[in-house]
C-alpha positions as CSV (number, residue, x, y, z in Angstrom):
1,M,99.8,95.2,188.8
2,G,97.5,97.7,186.8
3,A,97.9,100.6,184.5
4,L,97.0,104.1,185.5
5,L,95.8,106.3,182.4
6,K,95.9,109.9,183.0
7,L,93.9,112.1,180.3
8,V,95.7,115.4,179.8
9,Q,94.2,118.3,177.5
10,P,96.6,119.7,175.1
11,I,97.3,123.4,175.8
12,N,97.1,124.6,172.2
13,T,93.9,123.6,171.0
14,V,92.1,125.0,168.1
15,P,88.3,125.8,168.2
16,A,86.1,123.5,165.9
17,N,85.3,126.6,163.6
18,E,88.8,127.5,162.9
19,S,89.7,124.3,161.9
20,A,87.2,123.9,159.6
21,C,87.9,123.4,155.7
22,R,87.8,126.6,154.1
23,V,88.5,125.1,150.3
24,L,85.9,122.1,150.3
25,N,83.2,123.6,152.4
26,N,79.6,122.7,151.6
27,R,79.0,124.8,148.6
28,M,82.2,123.8,146.8
29,T,81.2,119.9,147.2
30,D,77.9,120.6,146.1
31,R,79.3,122.8,143.0
32,L,81.4,119.6,142.6
33,S,78.8,117.2,142.5
34,T,76.4,119.1,140.3
35,V,78.9,119.5,137.8
36,N,80.1,116.0,137.9
37,N,76.4,114.6,137.3
38,A,75.8,116.9,134.4
39,V,79.1,116.1,132.8
40,R,78.4,112.4,133.2
41,T,75.1,112.7,131.6
42,L,76.4,115.0,128.8
43,R,79.2,112.5,128.0
44,A,76.5,109.5,127.8
45,M,74.6,111.9,125.3
46,G,77.5,111.7,123.2
47,Y,78.9,115.4,124.0
48,R,82.5,116.3,124.4
49,V,83.3,118.0,127.3
50,L,85.7,120.8,126.6
51,A,85.7,122.9,129.8
52,Q,84.2,123.0,133.4
53,T,83.9,126.3,135.4
54,L,82.7,126.0,139.1
55,F,82.5,129.7,139.8
56,P,82.2,131.3,136.2
57,V,81.8,135.3,135.9
58,R,78.6,135.5,133.8
59,G,75.9,133.8,136.0
60,G,75.6,132.0,139.6
61,R,75.7,128.6,138.0
62,P,78.6,126.3,137.1
63,E,79.3,126.4,133.6
64,V,80.1,123.4,131.2
65,L,81.4,124.2,127.6
66,I,80.7,121.2,125.1
67,A,82.1,120.9,121.6
68,R,79.7,121.0,118.5
69,N,80.1,118.5,115.7
70,G,77.9,117.5,112.8
71,Q,77.6,114.0,114.0
72,V,75.7,114.9,117.4
73,S,72.7,116.7,117.4
74,I,72.3,119.1,120.0
75,G,68.4,118.6,119.9
76,P,68.3,116.2,122.6
77,L,70.4,118.4,125.0
78,L,67.7,121.3,124.1
79,D,64.8,119.1,124.7
80,R,66.2,118.4,128.2
81,S,67.2,121.8,129.3
82,R,65.6,125.0,129.7
83,G,66.4,128.6,129.3
84,R,68.1,128.5,126.3
85,Q,69.4,131.6,124.5
86,W,71.9,132.5,121.9
87,I,74.4,135.4,122.3
88,T,77.4,136.9,120.2
89,E,80.5,136.9,121.8
90,A,83.8,138.3,120.3
91,G,82.1,137.9,116.9
92,K,81.0,134.3,117.6
93,K,77.7,133.1,118.1
94,R,77.3,130.9,121.3
95,G,74.2,129.0,122.9
96,L,73.4,128.7,126.2
97,C,71.1,126.3,128.4
98,E,70.6,125.6,131.7
99,F,70.8,121.6,132.2
100,Q,71.0,119.6,135.5
101,G,71.7,122.9,137.4
102,V,74.7,124.0,135.2
103,T,74.9,126.3,132.3
104,V,76.0,124.5,129.0
105,T,77.6,126.4,126.4
106,W,78.4,125.6,123.0
107,E,80.1,127.7,119.9
108,E,77.4,127.7,116.8
109,H,78.7,126.8,113.5
């Protein structure tokens, strides 16, 4: 005795382009990967990461805020980065540089 299977196509099918994830799309996952890699490296270099922003107001790259303290020199970061600059925001001097595809910022003391 054999079984007879009949394949039935569902009536309410959703086209593939409508079911694609709109939050974790390629752009978002690329940014997450870039930030995670940079943060891992920064932590391995001894920096404390305070904040991460995937879509910052300033610039197009993700942004990572690190803490400055007297025990860890900013020199190794600057040696491995490019585009360093210092700006004043809200009366505070802030450093910025591009590092592994992200903008790293810190407050100068």
